[in-house]
All heavy atoms as TSV, in Angstrom:
chain	resi	resn	atom	element	x	y	z
A	1	MET	N	N	0.843	-1.115	0.075
A	1	MET	CA	C	0.000	0.017	-0.024
A	1	MET	C	C	0.925	1.225	0.012
A	1	MET	O	O	1.864	1.304	0.669
A	1	MET	CB	C	-0.909	-0.036	1.188
A	1	MET	CG	C	-1.888	1.091	1.309
A	1	MET	SD	S	-2.963	1.057	2.744
A	1	MET	CE	C	-3.819	-0.383	2.602
A	2	LYS	N	N	0.432	2.111	-0.737
A	2	LYS	CA	C	1.330	3.449	-0.845
A	2	LYS	C	C	0.278	4.608	-0.778
A	2	LYS	O	O	-0.974	4.479	-1.011
A	2	LYS	CB	C	2.017	3.425	-2.164
A	2	LYS	CG	C	1.350	3.274	-3.417
A	2	LYS	CD	C	2.293	3.005	-4.604
A	2	LYS	CE	C	1.651	2.626	-5.898
A	2	LYS	NZ	N	0.843	1.384	-5.966
A	3	PRO	N	N	0.770	5.786	-0.433
A	3	PRO	CA	C	-0.138	7.018	-0.370
A	3	PRO	C	C	-1.134	7.208	-1.595
A	3	PRO	O	O	-2.186	7.514	-1.375
A	3	PRO	CB	C	0.816	8.119	-0.196
A	3	PRO	CG	C	2.062	7.545	0.342
A	3	PRO	CD	C	2.143	6.207	-0.240
A	4	SER	N	N	-0.636	6.946	-2.676
A	4	SER	CA	C	-1.432	7.137	-3.941
A	4	SER	C	C	-2.757	6.108	-4.006
A	4	SER	O	O	-3.624	6.239	-4.676
A	4	SER	CB	C	-0.722	7.010	-5.212
A	4	SER	OG	O	0.017	5.633	-5.387
A	5	ASP	N	N	-2.631	5.103	-3.110
A	5	ASP	CA	C	-3.798	4.152	-3.095
A	5	ASP	C	C	-4.844	4.668	-2.113
A	5	ASP	O	O	-5.926	4.192	-2.197
A	5	ASP	CB	C	-3.238	2.745	-2.486
A	5	ASP	CG	C	-2.239	2.017	-3.498
A	5	ASP	OD1	O	-2.318	2.374	-4.737
A	5	ASP	OD2	O	-1.398	1.360	-2.891
A	6	LEU	N	N	-4.568	5.634	-1.289
A	6	LEU	CA	C	-5.517	6.066	-0.289
A	6	LEU	C	C	-6.578	6.868	-0.877
A	6	LEU	O	O	-6.454	7.713	-1.813
A	6	LEU	CB	C	-4.762	6.846	0.829
A	6	LEU	CG	C	-3.689	5.993	1.588
A	6	LEU	CD1	C	-3.067	6.869	2.566
A	6	LEU	CD2	C	-4.235	4.792	2.154
A	7	VAL	N	N	-7.810	6.935	-0.267
A	7	VAL	CA	C	-8.984	7.653	-0.560
A	7	VAL	C	C	-9.401	8.447	0.564
A	7	VAL	O	O	-9.487	7.987	1.708
A	7	VAL	CB	C	-10.078	6.717	-1.077
A	7	VAL	CG1	C	-11.364	7.522	-1.431
A	7	VAL	CG2	C	-9.731	5.843	-2.181
A	8	LEU	N	N	-9.690	9.756	0.439
A	8	LEU	CA	C	-10.249	10.651	1.452
A	8	LEU	C	C	-11.697	10.739	1.160
A	8	LEU	O	O	-12.119	11.112	0.188
A	8	LEU	CB	C	-9.494	12.080	1.390
A	8	LEU	CG	C	-9.997	13.071	2.346
A	8	LEU	CD1	C	-9.799	12.577	3.828
A	8	LEU	CD2	C	-9.339	14.378	2.214
A	9	VAL	N	N	-12.408	10.408	2.392
A	9	VAL	CA	C	-13.922	10.348	2.245
A	9	VAL	C	C	-14.499	11.247	3.276
A	9	VAL	O	O	-14.047	11.285	4.385
A	9	VAL	CB	C	-14.398	8.922	2.382
A	9	VAL	CG1	C	-15.964	8.868	2.248
A	9	VAL	CG2	C	-13.714	7.985	1.417
A	10	ASN	N	N	-15.536	12.120	2.952
A	10	ASN	CA	C	-16.185	12.868	3.896
A	10	ASN	C	C	-17.207	12.045	4.687
A	10	ASN	O	O	-17.469	10.862	4.402
A	10	ASN	CB	C	-16.736	14.190	3.365
A	10	ASN	CG	C	-17.923	13.848	2.409
A	10	ASN	OD1	O	-18.585	12.746	2.448
A	10	ASN	ND2	N	-18.380	14.896	1.576
A	11	HIS	N	N	-17.929	12.728	5.614
A	11	HIS	CA	C	-18.935	11.906	6.461
A	11	HIS	C	C	-20.096	11.454	5.741
A	11	HIS	O	O	-20.918	10.673	6.217
A	11	HIS	CB	C	-19.301	12.742	7.659
A	11	HIS	CG	C	-18.251	12.883	8.717
A	11	HIS	ND1	N	-17.319	13.967	8.768
A	11	HIS	CD2	C	-17.842	12.095	9.719
A	11	HIS	CE1	C	-16.455	13.786	9.716
A	11	HIS	NE2	N	-16.704	12.674	10.308
A	12	ALA	N	N	-20.261	11.961	4.502
A	12	ALA	CA	C	-21.456	11.498	3.707
A	12	ALA	C	C	-21.080	10.366	2.846
A	12	ALA	O	O	-21.890	9.829	2.053
A	12	ALA	CB	C	-21.943	12.596	2.861
A	13	GLY	N	N	-19.792	9.866	2.809
A	13	GLY	CA	C	-19.259	8.875	2.028
A	13	GLY	C	C	-18.924	9.264	0.665
A	13	GLY	O	O	-18.776	8.399	-0.227
A	14	GLU	N	N	-18.798	10.626	0.563
A	14	GLU	CA	C	-18.396	11.128	-0.848
A	14	GLU	C	C	-16.870	11.208	-0.842
A	14	GLU	O	O	-16.114	11.674	-0.042
A	14	GLU	CB	C	-18.909	12.452	-1.020
A	14	GLU	CG	C	-20.508	12.387	-0.908
A	14	GLU	CD	C	-21.057	13.794	-0.850
A	14	GLU	OE1	O	-20.336	14.688	-0.295
A	14	GLU	OE2	O	-22.261	14.008	-1.188
A	15	VAL	N	N	-16.299	10.777	-1.975
A	15	VAL	CA	C	-14.823	10.763	-2.219
A	15	VAL	C	C	-14.435	12.301	-2.462
A	15	VAL	O	O	-14.909	12.852	-3.280
A	15	VAL	CB	C	-14.330	9.906	-3.351
A	15	VAL	CG1	C	-12.893	10.043	-3.553
A	15	VAL	CG2	C	-14.623	8.414	-3.158
A	16	VAL	N	N	-13.551	12.941	-1.599
A	16	VAL	CA	C	-13.242	14.258	-1.727
A	16	VAL	C	C	-11.679	14.428	-1.998
A	16	VAL	O	O	-11.202	15.539	-2.169
A	16	VAL	CB	C	-13.561	15.070	-0.459
A	16	VAL	CG1	C	-15.167	15.083	-0.385
A	16	VAL	CG2	C	-12.858	14.500	0.726
A	17	GLY	N	N	-10.908	13.445	-2.057
A	17	GLY	CA	C	-9.489	13.549	-2.300
A	17	GLY	C	C	-8.765	12.178	-2.351
A	17	GLY	O	O	-9.334	11.173	-2.264
A	18	GLY	N	N	-7.556	12.390	-2.736
A	18	GLY	CA	C	-6.716	11.185	-2.793
A	18	GLY	C	C	-7.001	10.319	-4.130
A	18	GLY	O	O	-7.372	11.022	-4.981
A	19	ASN	N	N	-6.924	9.079	-3.929
A	19	ASN	CA	C	-7.288	8.130	-5.060
A	19	ASN	C	C	-8.815	8.378	-5.327
A	19	ASN	O	O	-9.693	8.081	-4.458
A	19	ASN	CB	C	-6.864	6.734	-4.804
A	19	ASN	CG	C	-7.164	5.862	-5.922
A	19	ASN	OD1	O	-8.068	5.949	-6.667
A	19	ASN	ND2	N	-6.315	4.773	-6.004
A	20	LEU	N	N	-9.203	8.756	-6.540
A	20	LEU	CA	C	-10.611	9.093	-6.766
A	20	LEU	C	C	-11.516	7.929	-7.167
A	20	LEU	O	O	-12.522	8.166	-7.722
A	20	LEU	CB	C	-10.695	10.248	-7.743
A	20	LEU	CG	C	-10.133	11.583	-7.215
A	20	LEU	CD1	C	-10.151	12.700	-8.472
A	20	LEU	CD2	C	-10.684	12.093	-6.001
A	21	HIS	N	N	-10.956	6.759	-6.838
A	21	HIS	CA	C	-11.863	5.653	-7.144
A	21	HIS	C	C	-12.939	5.493	-6.163
A	21	HIS	O	O	-12.989	6.152	-5.049
A	21	HIS	CB	C	-11.006	4.266	-7.134
A	21	HIS	CG	C	-10.095	4.089	-8.240
A	21	HIS	ND1	N	-10.362	3.820	-9.464
A	21	HIS	CD2	C	-8.711	4.326	-8.285
A	21	HIS	CE1	C	-9.340	3.847	-10.374
A	21	HIS	NE2	N	-8.275	4.120	-9.675
A	22	SER	N	N	-13.951	4.841	-6.557
A	22	SER	CA	C	-15.150	4.639	-5.590
A	22	SER	C	C	-14.733	3.822	-4.467
A	22	SER	O	O	-13.739	3.089	-4.474
A	22	SER	CB	C	-16.328	3.902	-6.411
A	22	SER	OG	O	-15.919	2.611	-6.691
A	23	ILE	N	N	-15.496	3.844	-3.308
A	23	ILE	CA	C	-15.204	3.208	-2.047
A	23	ILE	C	C	-16.237	2.074	-1.930
A	23	ILE	O	O	-17.301	1.996	-2.493
A	23	ILE	CB	C	-15.295	4.094	-0.981
A	23	ILE	CG1	C	-16.677	4.674	-0.841
A	23	ILE	CG2	C	-14.240	5.273	-0.990
A	23	ILE	CD1	C	-16.836	5.313	0.495
A	24	ASN	N	N	-15.848	1.220	-1.090
A	24	ASN	CA	C	-16.789	0.052	-0.749
A	24	ASN	C	C	-17.720	0.529	0.380
A	24	ASN	O	O	-17.414	0.862	1.513
A	24	ASN	CB	C	-15.911	-1.053	-0.069
A	24	ASN	CG	C	-16.741	-2.292	0.351
A	24	ASN	OD1	O	-17.569	-2.055	1.206
A	24	ASN	ND2	N	-16.451	-3.552	-0.064
A	25	PRO	N	N	-19.019	0.543	0.035
A	25	PRO	CA	C	-19.967	1.106	1.053
A	25	PRO	C	C	-19.853	0.426	2.390
A	25	PRO	O	O	-20.106	1.013	3.446
A	25	PRO	CB	C	-21.398	0.993	0.315
A	25	PRO	CG	C	-20.964	0.836	-1.120
A	25	PRO	CD	C	-19.690	0.198	-1.204
A	26	ALA	N	N	-19.821	-0.887	2.372
A	26	ALA	CA	C	-19.750	-1.616	3.586
A	26	ALA	C	C	-18.594	-1.208	4.545
A	26	ALA	O	O	-18.627	-0.942	5.785
A	26	ALA	CB	C	-19.786	-3.128	3.483
A	27	GLY	N	N	-17.406	-1.068	3.857
A	27	GLY	CA	C	-16.244	-0.647	4.472
A	27	GLY	C	C	-16.402	0.863	5.084
A	27	GLY	O	O	-15.906	1.120	6.193
A	28	PHE	N	N	-16.930	1.693	4.355
A	28	PHE	CA	C	-17.292	3.056	4.821
A	28	PHE	C	C	-18.127	3.076	6.086
A	28	PHE	O	O	-17.743	3.763	6.946
A	28	PHE	CB	C	-17.919	3.920	3.627
A	28	PHE	CG	C	-18.396	5.170	4.193
A	28	PHE	CD1	C	-17.602	6.265	4.473
A	28	PHE	CD2	C	-19.771	5.361	4.538
A	28	PHE	CE1	C	-18.006	7.532	4.979
A	28	PHE	CE2	C	-20.129	6.545	5.101
A	28	PHE	CZ	C	-19.402	7.662	5.360
A	29	VAL	N	N	-19.161	2.293	6.027
A	29	VAL	CA	C	-20.021	2.222	7.231
A	29	VAL	C	C	-19.140	1.831	8.538
A	29	VAL	O	O	-19.336	2.434	9.521
A	29	VAL	CB	C	-21.277	1.280	7.042
A	29	VAL	CG1	C	-21.974	0.996	8.292
A	29	VAL	CG2	C	-22.204	1.798	5.986
A	30	ILE	N	N	-18.253	0.801	8.402
A	30	ILE	CA	C	-17.522	0.361	9.534
A	30	ILE	C	C	-16.622	1.513	10.043
A	30	ILE	O	O	-16.535	1.808	11.218
A	30	ILE	CB	C	-16.801	-0.821	9.168
A	30	ILE	CG1	C	-17.698	-2.045	8.833
A	30	ILE	CG2	C	-15.707	-1.186	10.261
A	30	ILE	CD1	C	-17.020	-3.185	8.247
A	31	HIS	N	N	-15.963	2.107	9.077
A	31	HIS	CA	C	-15.016	3.195	9.372
A	31	HIS	C	C	-15.707	4.405	9.986
A	31	HIS	O	O	-15.288	5.123	10.830
A	31	HIS	CB	C	-14.054	3.613	8.270
A	31	HIS	CG	C	-13.216	2.391	7.891
A	31	HIS	ND1	N	-11.831	2.546	7.885
A	31	HIS	CD2	C	-13.602	1.187	7.543
A	31	HIS	CE1	C	-11.362	1.408	7.631
A	31	HIS	NE2	N	-12.255	0.612	7.312
A	32	PHE	N	N	-16.921	4.764	9.367
A	32	PHE	CA	C	-17.646	5.886	9.789
A	32	PHE	C	C	-18.107	5.765	11.391
A	32	PHE	O	O	-17.946	6.628	12.088
A	32	PHE	CB	C	-18.921	6.100	8.962
A	32	PHE	CG	C	-19.900	7.215	9.469
A	32	PHE	CD1	C	-19.451	8.579	9.252
A	32	PHE	CD2	C	-21.016	6.880	10.013
A	32	PHE	CE1	C	-20.291	9.517	9.674
A	32	PHE	CE2	C	-21.811	7.944	10.537
A	32	PHE	CZ	C	-21.452	9.245	10.457
A	33	VAL	N	N	-18.504	4.587	11.652
A	33	VAL	CA	C	-18.927	4.245	13.110
A	33	VAL	C	C	-17.747	4.477	14.023
A	33	VAL	O	O	-17.913	5.047	15.114
A	33	VAL	CB	C	-19.559	2.952	13.202
A	33	VAL	CG1	C	-19.736	2.606	14.710
A	33	VAL	CG2	C	-20.913	2.890	12.474
A	34	VAL	N	N	-16.560	4.018	13.571
A	34	VAL	CA	C	-15.328	4.179	14.467
A	34	VAL	C	C	-15.056	5.723	14.608
A	34	VAL	O	O	-14.930	6.144	15.776
A	34	VAL	CB	C	-14.119	3.544	13.746
A	34	VAL	CG1	C	-12.753	4.070	14.378
A	34	VAL	CG2	C	-14.266	2.105	13.725
A	35	HIS	N	N	-15.143	6.519	13.596
A	35	HIS	CA	C	-14.895	7.963	13.736
A	35	HIS	C	C	-15.923	8.577	14.371
A	35	HIS	O	O	-15.703	9.498	15.208
A	35	HIS	CB	C	-14.800	8.566	12.369
A	35	HIS	CG	C	-13.434	8.177	11.548
A	35	HIS	ND1	N	-12.185	8.616	11.992
A	35	HIS	CD2	C	-13.144	7.430	10.612
A	35	HIS	CE1	C	-11.235	8.223	11.279
A	35	HIS	NE2	N	-11.803	7.463	10.416
A	36	LYS	N	N	-17.194	8.237	14.367
A	36	LYS	CA	C	-18.313	8.855	15.066
A	36	LYS	C	C	-18.260	8.613	16.636
A	36	LYS	O	O	-18.392	9.624	17.350
A	36	LYS	CB	C	-19.578	8.225	14.561
A	36	LYS	CG	C	-20.883	8.862	15.160
A	36	LYS	CD	C	-22.121	8.271	14.584
A	36	LYS	CE	C	-23.360	8.822	15.260
A	36	LYS	NZ	N	-24.605	8.225	14.758
A	37	HIS	N	N	-17.806	7.441	16.966
A	37	HIS	CA	C	-17.724	7.198	18.337
A	37	HIS	C	C	-16.355	7.367	19.018
A	37	HIS	O	O	-16.245	7.334	20.257
A	37	HIS	CB	C	-18.279	5.765	18.631
A	37	HIS	CG	C	-19.645	5.535	18.308
A	37	HIS	ND1	N	-20.680	6.015	19.262
A	37	HIS	CD2	C	-20.295	5.021	17.269
A	37	HIS	CE1	C	-21.819	5.805	18.608
A	37	HIS	NE2	N	-21.613	5.073	17.408
A	38	ARG	N	N	-15.351	7.603	18.228
A	38	ARG	CA	C	-13.865	7.837	18.726
A	38	ARG	C	C	-13.329	8.949	18.119
A	38	ARG	O	O	-12.581	9.008	17.070
A	38	ARG	CB	C	-13.101	6.535	18.432
A	38	ARG	CG	C	-13.383	5.323	19.296
A	38	ARG	CD	C	-12.902	5.427	20.710
A	38	ARG	NE	N	-11.554	5.776	20.823
A	38	ARG	CZ	C	-10.575	4.983	20.817
A	38	ARG	NH1	N	-10.706	3.629	20.713
A	38	ARG	NH2	N	-9.335	5.503	20.799
A	39	PRO	N	N	-13.652	10.277	18.448
A	39	PRO	CA	C	-13.159	11.452	17.744
A	39	PRO	C	C	-11.614	11.616	17.885
A	39	PRO	O	O	-11.099	12.247	17.195
A	39	PRO	CB	C	-13.828	12.606	18.526
A	39	PRO	CG	C	-14.456	11.950	19.813
A	39	PRO	CD	C	-14.607	10.593	19.559
A	40	ASP	N	N	-11.013	10.834	18.747
A	40	ASP	CA	C	-9.671	10.914	18.916
A	40	ASP	C	C	-8.910	10.042	17.767
A	40	ASP	O	O	-7.670	10.203	17.513
A	40	ASP	CB	C	-9.127	10.256	20.214
A	40	ASP	CG	C	-9.680	8.870	20.430
A	40	ASP	OD1	O	-10.821	8.680	20.247
A	40	ASP	OD2	O	-8.787	8.071	20.960
A	41	VAL	N	N	-9.590	9.230	17.065
A	41	VAL	CA	C	-9.043	8.486	15.907
A	41	VAL	C	C	-9.187	9.371	14.679
A	41	VAL	O	O	-10.122	9.800	14.335
A	41	VAL	CB	C	-9.927	7.146	15.651
A	41	VAL	CG1	C	-9.473	6.452	14.353
A	41	VAL	CG2	C	-9.866	6.261	16.888
A	42	ILE	N	N	-7.948	9.582	14.131
A	42	ILE	CA	C	-7.864	10.482	12.847
A	42	ILE	C	C	-7.894	9.785	11.589
A	42	ILE	O	O	-7.987	10.303	10.535
A	42	ILE	CB	C	-6.740	11.559	13.085
A	42	ILE	CG1	C	-5.413	10.711	13.197
A	42	ILE	CG2	C	-6.840	12.398	14.296
A	42	ILE	CD1	C	-4.157	11.548	13.081
A	43	ALA	N	N	-7.557	8.480	11.548
A	43	ALA	CA	C	-7.579	7.750	10.374
A	43	ALA	C	C	-8.010	6.174	10.593
A	43	ALA	O	O	-7.658	5.708	11.673
A	43	ALA	CB	C	-6.191	7.806	9.630
A	44	ALA	N	N	-8.458	5.609	9.601
A	44	ALA	CA	C	-8.863	4.188	9.670
A	44	ALA	C	C	-8.482	3.576	8.299
A	44	ALA	O	O	-8.692	4.151	7.268
A	44	ALA	CB	C	-10.297	3.963	9.982
A	45	VAL	N	N	-7.768	2.470	8.341
A	45	VAL	CA	C	-7.419	1.813	7.074
A	45	VAL	C	C	-8.085	0.514	7.072
A	45	VAL	O	O	-8.155	-0.244	7.914
A	45	VAL	CB	C	-5.811	1.679	7.116
A	45	VAL	CG1	C	-5.290	1.020	5.910
A	45	VAL	CG2	C	-5.170	3.048	7.226
A	46	HIS	N	N	-8.361	0.136	5.776
A	46	HIS	CA	C	-9.063	-1.118	5.508
A	46	HIS	C	C	-8.382	-1.641	4.174
A	46	HIS	O	O	-8.371	-0.909	3.169
A	46	HIS	CB	C	-10.460	-0.980	5.221
A	46	HIS	CG	C	-11.307	-2.137	4.945
A	46	HIS	ND1	N	-12.325	-2.575	5.840
A	46	HIS	CD2	C	-11.082	-3.066	3.925
A	46	HIS	CE1	C	-12.814	-3.708	5.283
A	46	HIS	NE2	N	-12.170	-4.046	4.281
A	47	CYS	N	N	-7.856	-2.888	4.189
A	47	CYS	CA	C	-7.267	-3.310	3.034
A	47	CYS	C	C	-7.466	-4.800	2.961
A	47	CYS	O	O	-7.836	-5.524	3.954
A	47	CYS	CB	C	-5.762	-2.995	2.932
A	47	CYS	SG	S	-4.690	-3.632	4.246
A	48	HIS	N	N	-7.152	-5.492	1.839
A	48	HIS	CA	C	-7.299	-6.852	1.711
A	48	HIS	C	C	-6.023	-7.349	1.180
A	48	HIS	O	O	-5.585	-6.982	-0.010
A	48	HIS	CB	C	-8.455	-7.180	0.676
A	48	HIS	CG	C	-9.842	-6.802	1.202
A	48	HIS	ND1	N	-10.539	-7.651	1.802
A	48	HIS	CD2	C	-10.395	-5.644	1.234
A	48	HIS	CE1	C	-11.730	-7.004	2.144
A	48	HIS	NE2	N	-11.677	-5.772	1.726
A	49	SER	N	N	-5.374	-8.197	1.865
A	49	SER	CA	C	-4.088	-8.810	1.510
A	49	SER	C	C	-4.199	-9.815	0.372
A	49	SER	O	O	-5.350	-10.410	0.147
A	49	SER	CB	C	-3.392	-9.474	2.729
A	49	SER	OG	O	-4.045	-10.675	3.037
A	50	VAL	N	N	-3.104	-10.005	-0.354
A	50	VAL	CA	C	-3.148	-10.895	-1.476
A	50	VAL	C	C	-3.461	-12.339	-0.956
A	50	VAL	O	O	-4.396	-13.048	-1.537
A	50	VAL	CB	C	-1.819	-10.914	-2.220
A	50	VAL	CG1	C	-1.696	-12.013	-3.172
A	50	VAL	CG2	C	-1.585	-9.594	-2.937
A	51	PRO	N	N	-2.897	-12.858	0.286
A	51	PRO	CA	C	-3.273	-14.200	0.615
A	51	PRO	C	C	-4.819	-14.245	0.913
A	51	PRO	O	O	-5.410	-15.281	0.655
A	51	PRO	CB	C	-2.413	-14.398	1.771
A	51	PRO	CG	C	-1.167	-13.524	1.668
A	51	PRO	CD	C	-1.827	-12.307	0.939
A	52	SER	N	N	-5.391	-13.318	1.624
A	52	SER	CA	C	-6.854	-13.292	1.931
A	52	SER	C	C	-7.657	-13.328	0.640
A	52	SER	O	O	-8.718	-13.998	0.655
A	52	SER	CB	C	-7.263	-12.272	2.916
A	52	SER	OG	O	-7.053	-10.980	2.291
A	53	LYS	N	N	-7.204	-12.580	-0.346
A	53	LYS	CA	C	-8.068	-12.513	-1.457
A	53	LYS	C	C	-7.951	-13.893	-2.352
A	53	LYS	O	O	-8.908	-14.378	-2.746
A	53	LYS	CB	C	-7.614	-11.440	-2.412
A	53	LYS	CG	C	-8.025	-10.045	-2.002
A	53	LYS	CD	C	-7.729	-8.958	-2.960
A	53	LYS	CE	C	-6.277	-8.578	-3.056
A	53	LYS	NZ	N	-5.942	-7.540	-3.923
A	54	ALA	N	N	-6.688	-14.519	-2.293
A	54	ALA	CA	C	-6.572	-15.808	-2.978
A	54	ALA	C	C	-7.380	-16.905	-2.266
A	54	ALA	O	O	-7.947	-17.692	-2.819
A	54	ALA	CB	C	-5.074	-16.181	-2.831
A	55	TYR	N	N	-7.392	-16.717	-0.850
A	55	TYR	CA	C	-8.227	-17.780	-0.098
A	55	TYR	C	C	-9.701	-17.649	-0.445
A	55	TYR	O	O	-10.385	-18.649	-0.522
A	55	TYR	CB	C	-7.941	-17.564	1.480
A	55	TYR	CG	C	-8.558	-18.732	2.203
A	55	TYR	CD1	C	-7.853	-19.850	2.513
A	55	TYR	CD2	C	-9.874	-18.656	2.841
A	55	TYR	CE1	C	-8.260	-20.987	3.230
A	55	TYR	CE2	C	-10.334	-19.666	3.535
A	55	TYR	CZ	C	-9.691	-20.780	3.684
A	55	TYR	OH	O	-10.235	-21.826	4.429
A	56	SER	N	N	-10.199	-16.448	-0.479
A	56	SER	CA	C	-11.604	-16.257	-0.744
A	56	SER	C	C	-11.890	-16.711	-2.209
A	56	SER	O	O	-13.065	-17.118	-2.501
A	56	SER	CB	C	-12.080	-14.770	-0.571
A	56	SER	OG	O	-11.387	-13.928	-1.530
A	57	ALA	N	N	-11.017	-16.657	-3.057
A	57	ALA	CA	C	-11.194	-17.115	-4.459
A	57	ALA	C	C	-11.469	-18.607	-4.564
A	57	ALA	O	O	-12.022	-19.058	-5.678
A	57	ALA	CB	C	-10.056	-16.724	-5.406
A	58	ILE	N	N	-10.945	-19.442	-3.577
A	58	ILE	CA	C	-11.195	-20.844	-3.740
A	58	ILE	C	C	-12.402	-21.343	-3.115
A	58	ILE	O	O	-12.727	-22.579	-3.034
A	58	ILE	CB	C	-9.925	-21.720	-3.034
A	58	ILE	CG1	C	-9.693	-21.361	-1.686
A	58	ILE	CG2	C	-8.665	-21.253	-4.006
A	58	ILE	CD1	C	-8.573	-22.262	-0.990
A	59	SER	N	N	-13.226	-20.453	-2.596
A	59	SER	CA	C	-14.500	-20.724	-2.049
A	59	SER	C	C	-14.643	-21.652	-0.847
A	59	SER	O	O	-15.580	-22.534	-0.848
A	59	SER	CB	C	-15.478	-21.195	-3.188
A	59	SER	OG	O	-15.593	-20.201	-4.209
A	60	CYS	N	N	-13.604	-21.714	-0.099
A	60	CYS	CA	C	-13.618	-22.617	1.031
A	60	CYS	C	C	-14.114	-21.853	2.231
A	60	CYS	O	O	-13.806	-20.645	2.401
A	60	CYS	CB	C	-12.189	-23.145	1.395
A	60	CYS	SG	S	-11.567	-24.343	0.212
A	61	GLU	N	N	-14.939	-22.607	3.055
A	61	GLU	CA	C	-15.429	-21.799	4.353
A	61	GLU	C	C	-14.280	-21.771	5.425
A	61	GLU	O	O	-13.444	-22.686	5.481
A	61	GLU	CB	C	-16.609	-22.604	4.968
A	61	GLU	CG	C	-17.816	-22.406	4.077
A	61	GLU	CD	C	-18.967	-22.961	4.705
A	61	GLU	OE1	O	-19.065	-23.059	6.030
A	61	GLU	OE2	O	-19.887	-23.415	3.984
A	62	LEU	N	N	-14.318	-20.762	6.118
A	62	LEU	CA	C	-13.430	-20.454	7.197
A	62	LEU	C	C	-14.152	-20.160	8.468
A	62	LEU	O	O	-15.064	-19.267	8.544
A	62	LEU	CB	C	-12.492	-19.164	6.944
A	62	LEU	CG	C	-11.377	-18.884	7.951
A	62	LEU	CD1	C	-10.351	-20.008	8.159
A	62	LEU	CD2	C	-10.722	-17.552	7.568
A	63	GLU	N	N	-13.951	-20.941	9.501
A	63	GLU	CA	C	-14.626	-20.736	10.720
A	63	GLU	C	C	-14.339	-19.455	11.338
A	63	GLU	O	O	-13.290	-19.121	11.505
A	63	GLU	CB	C	-14.294	-21.939	11.809
A	63	GLU	CG	C	-14.753	-23.370	11.380
A	63	GLU	CD	C	-16.296	-23.313	11.397
A	63	GLU	OE1	O	-16.946	-22.710	12.231
A	63	GLU	OE2	O	-16.813	-24.044	10.491
A	64	PRO	N	N	-15.309	-18.686	11.577
A	64	PRO	CA	C	-15.133	-17.237	12.210
A	64	PRO	C	C	-14.733	-17.298	13.730
A	64	PRO	O	O	-15.473	-16.826	14.461
A	64	PRO	CB	C	-16.394	-16.571	12.103
A	64	PRO	CG	C	-17.425	-17.742	12.092
A	64	PRO	CD	C	-16.782	-18.958	11.595
A	65	ILE	N	N	-13.439	-17.750	13.984
A	65	ILE	CA	C	-13.027	-17.788	15.371
A	65	ILE	C	C	-12.772	-16.341	15.891
A	65	ILE	O	O	-13.204	-15.993	16.916
A	65	ILE	CB	C	-11.758	-18.780	15.536
A	65	ILE	CG1	C	-12.234	-20.218	15.024
A	65	ILE	CG2	C	-11.353	-18.690	16.814
A	65	ILE	CD1	C	-10.923	-21.084	14.812
A	66	ASN	N	N	-11.915	-15.719	15.194
A	66	ASN	CA	C	-11.733	-14.242	15.430
A	66	ASN	C	C	-11.037	-13.679	14.148
A	66	ASN	O	O	-10.650	-14.388	13.294
A	66	ASN	CB	C	-10.812	-14.131	16.752
A	66	ASN	CG	C	-9.510	-14.787	16.559
A	66	ASN	OD1	O	-8.890	-14.776	15.479
A	66	ASN	ND2	N	-8.957	-15.206	17.716
A	67	GLN	N	N	-10.744	-12.425	14.181
A	67	GLN	CA	C	-10.177	-11.713	13.092
A	67	GLN	C	C	-8.898	-12.366	12.657
A	67	GLN	O	O	-8.526	-12.354	11.529
A	67	GLN	CB	C	-10.087	-10.241	13.203
A	67	GLN	CG	C	-9.584	-9.434	12.198
A	67	GLN	CD	C	-9.569	-7.932	12.578
A	67	GLN	OE1	O	-10.162	-7.520	13.516
A	67	GLN	NE2	N	-9.016	-7.234	11.610
A	68	ASP	N	N	-7.950	-12.732	13.628
A	68	ASP	CA	C	-6.761	-13.305	13.323
A	68	ASP	C	C	-6.795	-14.662	12.643
A	68	ASP	O	O	-5.783	-15.177	12.188
A	68	ASP	CB	C	-5.892	-13.324	14.580
A	68	ASP	CG	C	-5.567	-11.997	15.052
A	68	ASP	OD1	O	-5.468	-11.043	14.259
A	68	ASP	OD2	O	-5.432	-11.804	16.267
A	69	ALA	N	N	-7.938	-15.294	12.606
A	69	ALA	CA	C	-8.001	-16.629	12.058
A	69	ALA	C	C	-7.773	-16.597	10.478
A	69	ALA	O	O	-7.534	-17.543	9.924
A	69	ALA	CB	C	-9.365	-17.265	12.409
A	70	CYS	N	N	-7.966	-15.351	10.022
A	70	CYS	CA	C	-7.745	-15.213	8.494
A	70	CYS	C	C	-6.309	-15.127	8.156
A	70	CYS	O	O	-6.006	-15.073	6.920
A	70	CYS	CB	C	-8.516	-14.017	8.061
A	70	CYS	SG	S	-10.206	-14.099	8.278
A	71	ARG	N	N	-5.330	-15.099	9.039
A	71	ARG	CA	C	-3.977	-15.041	8.683
A	71	ARG	C	C	-3.360	-16.323	8.346
A	71	ARG	O	O	-3.640	-17.332	8.779
A	71	ARG	CB	C	-3.291	-14.361	9.781
A	71	ARG	CG	C	-3.753	-12.860	9.907
A	71	ARG	CD	C	-2.838	-12.277	11.133
A	71	ARG	NE	N	-3.454	-10.981	11.264
A	71	ARG	CZ	C	-2.721	-9.974	11.821
A	71	ARG	NH1	N	-1.545	-10.144	12.180
A	71	ARG	NH2	N	-3.333	-8.819	11.964
């Protein structure tokens, strides 16, 4: 990930700067709630690693033990 990959979004979910590609609405909702309830948080990052995308491509179920189970 590099700075040119980042997207700046306002509280309405509108892209206002950075990489002008559209955003994932579900990801926006998660990040918006973090910012709404934690004003001390100034940034939130959401990304999908190559291994996790590859795993999802083979359509195998993964037991949702915790977030670290995906590593």
